[in-house]
Phi, psi and omega in degrees: 000059179281343184278001184272004177195163179255153176270123177237128182058030182092000182234191177246147179241108184269173174295321177299323178293329179293322179293324179294321186290324180295318183296317179294327181287325176297311180298324176291327178295317175298321178297321179295324182287322177298319180295320182293324179290322178297320180299314179297320181291322178299320182294321177298319178293320180297320178292327181291319182291323178297320175298316180298319183291325181291323180284327185081176180286154185289136178290135183271146182288158178295138182295148174280124179233156169250137185240158176230152182260128176292138185231150178268128185217154167272118190232157180279150166257135197215167166243135177259129184224162172257135180226190183216135174290139173225151181294143178295317169225147180219126180232134171262107185285124174232147178288149174259359170223151177270158176153189184268135174284123179249345183211148172228128186241035177207168173250149177302134180082008182283149172279120181260147170259153180298130183090355179289136182284132184239325180222154170227131173258144186313115189269352187298323174298323181285330174294316181299319177296324176296312182299317181294321176299321180292319179295323180290330174299313182298325184287316183288327175296322176297318180292327178293318175305314180296318178298324179295316177298319180290320178294321178295319181296315180291331179296331178285334184268342182302329178292328187270000183062024176284345185228143182279163180299319178299310178299324179297316183292320178298318178294320180292324179291324177299322176296312182300317182296313182297326178299313179295327180293322176300312183299321179295320177296321174296322179291330180286327174294323180292319177298316178292326180291320179298309181302315182290329175291329180287350175290342181249104186267127180242157179291125178287345186220165161281121183186182182255130179283145174273198176281138174298147181257344177228162177241165174299130182110337176292144176264126185248156176250146182296129177059026179234304187279127180277126182263316186193152176250130180238131177234131171273123185243005177225108353291178179226155181265148167243108181262131183211181180225156174233163178282157186289343179286340174268355183299319184295320181287322179294323178299315181300310181296322182291331182290333182270001183069024191251004192269124181226150178241139171251123187239136181212155174284158180305328183276351184275156171282167180295333177290340181274000186295144183245136182284148179216155179258130178275117187237352181234132171228126186299161184261014179202153172273134180292123180296326184288326188247342181074026186240163179235136180277137173233165179208130178250144183256123189232134175298140187214045188293330178268009174061032179294321172268154189223133178305137179091354179285143167285139179224157171263130187238127172252110179271108189274122179267320177189175181253129179263132184270140167063034181283139180278128182239141168226163174296140188299332182283356170284337179283128179241158184242129176238180177292343176264003178117185182288147179209168170226154172267121177262131179265117183282181182291333177267017179059033170259151186257134179241127177277116188244112172300137177226169171245123180277145169252212184276156176288146175228089185065234178277358182247174181220143177281134171261107183284325180205156179106343187219150177245153173301139180095342176287149179270131176236155178287126182262323180216147181096020182296334188293330180265357184276133178238139181304137179080357180266164179282150171231160175248113186279125178291104183283349175282345182266150177292150181249029177236149174274136182296139179289137180288157173285130183288155182293134176082359180265000000 
């Protein structure tokens, strides 16, 4: 069966081989087409990327910022301390005579006036003592009158030698003794009147009563039993301390009568601080703490402050003229220190290092690095880059709020 195939290259090529060649050719053609499509797609992607690289990233719009204008203000230089309120006057009422309490004329916590009756101790024993003293005075006065009559009679006879010198001296001495007894009796009456008056206990000051310590029916002892505590709270004291390194300046300011304190409760805003005059500086530095006690007097007609409360005390030392102020939120902190973003006239942002001073309400003092009138970024700092453009929000105010003046 040699006629069924041809010899090719020394072998035979059968019909089956021919079918295989045709199938292989078709499969190769499909593979080539697929590879061609992939090459075209890759070329398109490459061209697209090349175009993107050529055009670069899309430009971002300038960030929207709010600005505030730095302003020059006269502001106080101060020391902030923690203090405590104490009563302007405080009295612990104790009886000066003993006896049974028979009346009470106030309510616990009542505002008392000076001279107001608050307790009555049984006055009957002291009334009896007064009556006895008066009777004794009458007795010694009668004895004195008799001694004077007898001495006057003998005085007429002393020149006639009808009476001896000894009798004369005796009569004269009797008059002197009776006179002394009269004076003693008068003193006893005065003492009895005082003791009787002590039975009626009055408030020694204007102030607020605490809780009573005795009730009607209790027997109290003179100068021993506590009846009531009364504290005057208008005005009121704010007692606080400063360190000894600040003592020299405080002494200097106090000698000029310029020392003022602004006092507020911890929950009050700084605008609610009330002015008080510093009138007391202690006479020694405390060895354990190295601090000195001071005391400010504050009007307290509305009872805003209460004895024993902690308070924030701002001791104003002097006023600094023309200080640059900006809102405190404009100041940022970096690893190199505080800075602000200054918006120039062409609306580009400049990172400006500054030196911060004391807080003044919602503002802060800029000691150096900024001039009054310059604009600083108030809000939107996170998107600002040094040297880049910014878009200023013209609807927001561009001024820094003025701080509250000391003592206003």
